[in-house]
Wavefront OBJ file of the C-alpha trace (Angstrom):
o trace
v 25.518 32.333 -39.548
v 22.468 33.553 -37.627
v 20.288 31.251 -39.744
v 22.483 28.228 -38.944
v 22.357 29.035 -35.211
v 18.584 29.294 -35.350
v 18.343 25.950 -37.152
v 20.500 24.289 -34.488
v 18.218 25.694 -31.776
v 15.138 24.419 -33.567
v 16.700 20.971 -33.960
v 17.651 20.881 -30.295
v 14.144 21.930 -29.302
v 12.548 19.279 -31.484
v 14.833 16.623 -30.015
v 13.935 17.723 -26.470
v 10.182 17.477 -27.062
v 10.573 14.135 -28.845
v 12.513 12.769 -25.865
v 9.858 14.132 -23.513
v 7.109 12.399 -25.480
v 8.975 9.076 -25.405
v 9.558 9.410 -21.654
v 5.863 10.095 -21.062
v 4.833 7.042 -23.051
v 7.312 4.752 -21.295
v 6.828 6.097 -17.753
v 5.738 3.396 -15.277
v 2.212 3.556 -13.890
v 1.914 4.985 -10.393
v 0.715 2.565 -7.696
v -2.430 3.770 -5.919
v -4.589 2.222 -3.221
v -7.687 2.746 -1.085
v -5.957 3.018 2.288
v -7.433 4.900 5.221
v -6.449 5.073 8.875
v -7.015 1.657 10.527
v -10.013 1.350 12.821
v -10.009 -0.551 16.116
v -12.521 -3.348 16.447
v -14.473 -4.624 19.422
v -13.392 -7.910 21.008
v -16.704 -9.637 20.127
v -19.021 -10.278 18.441
v -17.478 -9.850 15.017
v -18.392 -10.074 11.359
v -15.849 -11.402 8.848
v -15.689 -9.504 5.565
v -14.593 -11.832 2.775
v -12.638 -10.546 -0.195
v -15.265 -9.196 -2.604
v -15.991 -10.742 -5.984
v -15.930 -8.536 -9.089
v -16.193 -9.132 -12.835
v -12.999 -8.838 -14.869
v -11.193 -6.549 -15.334
v -12.388 -4.799 -12.144
v -11.003 -7.694 -10.061
v -7.422 -6.956 -11.098
v -4.820 -4.268 -10.509
v -5.971 -1.729 -13.098
v -8.530 1.055 -12.737
v -11.548 0.451 -14.963
v -13.163 3.244 -16.987
v -16.497 2.941 -18.802
v -16.948 5.160 -21.845
v -20.109 6.924 -22.989
v -20.907 4.100 -25.414
v -20.523 1.455 -22.698
v -17.038 0.465 -23.822
v -14.619 -0.508 -21.063
v -10.942 0.408 -20.962
v -8.132 0.602 -18.416
v -6.961 3.967 -17.108
v -3.381 4.813 -17.996
v -0.830 6.324 -15.626
v -1.868 4.437 -12.475
v -2.571 0.976 -11.155
v -3.733 -0.440 -7.844
v -1.022 -1.443 -5.359
v -2.870 -4.771 -4.944
v -5.955 -6.424 -6.411
v -8.818 -3.937 -6.381
v -11.030 -6.444 -4.558
v -8.493 -6.898 -1.754
v -8.100 -3.138 -1.325
v -11.888 -2.743 -1.313
v -12.173 -5.438 1.377
v -9.826 -3.536 3.697
v -11.523 -0.206 3.001
v -14.945 -1.681 3.771
v -13.693 -3.089 7.068
v -12.450 0.357 8.087
v -15.728 1.986 6.997
v -17.848 -0.554 8.887
v -15.858 -0.157 12.095
v -16.015 3.631 11.806
v -19.816 3.316 11.591
v -20.060 1.070 14.645
v -20.059 -2.411 13.082
v -17.314 -4.728 14.359
v -15.762 -6.093 11.160
v -12.550 -8.049 10.643
v -10.668 -10.058 8.052
v -11.608 -13.764 7.880
v -9.811 -16.043 10.316
v -11.113 -14.715 13.641
v -13.907 -16.236 15.709
v -17.005 -14.488 14.364
v -20.784 -14.738 14.465
v -21.419 -13.823 10.818
v -19.704 -13.533 7.453
v -20.268 -10.983 4.726
v -19.947 -11.600 1.002
v -19.776 -8.631 -1.376
v -20.379 -9.026 -5.117
v -19.472 -5.958 -7.163
v -21.479 -5.183 -10.271
v -19.592 -1.922 -10.845
v -16.326 -0.582 -9.458
v -15.271 1.896 -12.092
v -15.061 5.437 -13.393
v -17.997 6.562 -15.534
v -16.215 8.758 -18.097
v -19.362 10.375 -19.501
v -20.466 11.565 -16.054
v -16.923 11.996 -14.683
v -18.077 10.012 -11.673
v -16.726 7.088 -9.676
v -19.445 4.439 -9.418
v -19.677 1.549 -6.963
v -22.535 -0.986 -7.022
v -22.557 -4.227 -5.064
v -24.762 -6.880 -3.513
v -24.036 -7.771 0.117
v -25.035 -11.155 1.519
v -24.884 -11.861 5.252
v -24.276 -15.448 6.366
v -24.739 -17.086 9.746
v -21.231 -18.321 10.513
v -22.508 -21.302 12.517
v -24.858 -22.709 9.872
v -23.331 -21.175 6.735
v -26.804 -20.141 5.560
v -27.569 -16.779 3.987
v -29.783 -14.748 6.315
v -30.065 -11.426 4.463
v -29.171 -9.802 1.149
v -29.338 -6.217 -0.119
v -28.036 -3.935 -2.858
v -25.834 -0.885 -2.193
v -24.323 1.865 -4.295
v -22.142 4.936 -4.010
v -20.901 7.687 -6.313
v -18.338 10.476 -6.109
v -17.057 13.130 -8.543
v -14.043 12.154 -10.656
v -13.372 15.341 -12.678
v -11.209 14.903 -15.727
v -11.006 11.108 -15.304
v -7.364 11.440 -14.251
v -4.975 8.902 -12.784
v -4.491 11.208 -9.782
v -8.201 11.610 -9.066
v -9.567 8.147 -9.861
v -8.403 6.325 -6.709
v -9.661 8.949 -4.212
v -12.974 9.158 -6.081
v -13.470 5.386 -6.000
v -12.517 5.394 -2.318
v -15.137 8.053 -1.585
v -17.797 6.155 -3.549
v -16.945 2.956 -1.684
v -17.140 4.786 1.663
v -20.611 6.041 0.736
v -21.803 2.544 -0.108
v -20.043 1.207 2.999
v -21.909 3.666 5.240
v -25.201 2.438 3.797
v -24.087 -1.144 4.311
v -23.189 -0.393 7.932
v -26.628 1.131 8.566
v -28.288 -1.968 7.099
v -26.155 -4.257 9.246
v -26.916 -2.285 12.402
v -30.624 -2.705 11.710
v -30.272 -6.476 11.546
v -31.249 -8.456 14.675
v -28.148 -9.264 16.745
v -25.899 -7.403 14.311
v -22.216 -7.395 15.343
v -21.504 -3.975 16.886
v -18.505 -2.247 18.352
v -18.395 -2.167 22.127
v -19.216 1.181 23.752
v -16.094 3.295 24.213
v -14.068 1.484 21.517
l 1 2 3 4 5 6 7 8 9 10 11 12 13 14 15 16 17 18 19 20 21 22 23 24 25 26 27 28 29 30 31 32 33 34 35 36 37 38 39 40 41 42 43 44 45 46 47 48 49 50 51 52 53 54 55 56 57 58 59 60 61 62 63 64 65 66 67 68 69 70 71 72 73 74 75 76 77 78 79 80 81 82 83 84 85 86 87 88 89 90 91 92 93 94 95 96 97 98 99 100 101 102 103 104 105 106 107 108 109 110 111 112 113 114 115 116 117 118 119 120 121 122 123 124 125 126 127 128 129 130 131 132 133 134 135 136 137 138 139 140 141 142 143 144 145 146 147 148 149 150 151 152 153 154 155 156 157 158 159 160 161 162 163 164 165 166 167 168 169 170 171 172 173 174 175 176 177 178 179 180 181 182 183 184 185 186 187 188 189 190 191 192 193 194 195 196 197 198
């Protein structure tokens, strides 16, 4: 009798853990983003930040991880709430305004436009680090001609390469690169700046 009871308990336990495993495999990915508190912008002059360009699959809604051998895969358990490039655009605008550069989405009357081309926007699994590399090109909005170009990068710890830690780490790496971008823009002649007191 005792042996039969024990067997039933073992069977129930095995069924529980099997159901748990199935639930884990079929659980939907959590939506994550790069949101920060919105920053106020000066009335004028302004710089329009276009949606960045990134190589696939970093331009989509999945978080990209690069393995030690250079292989690329998509992180399980989480996905971006929008295209990664669109989220990065908004985060850069906030970072630029926080650093004193008046930046907005395209559509406003501006004096310059900024194009950002990502080479890397990913988690480096071997280093457990979020890595952001991009080229920024500044255009005169009146003539449409490129007037300056520079390379920027940022990195932040991403311990364990987890779904919970990947988005904040990439946000921190992007903020670091954005701060360097803002400094470069402020050093440009007639760079768009926030008005004093804004």
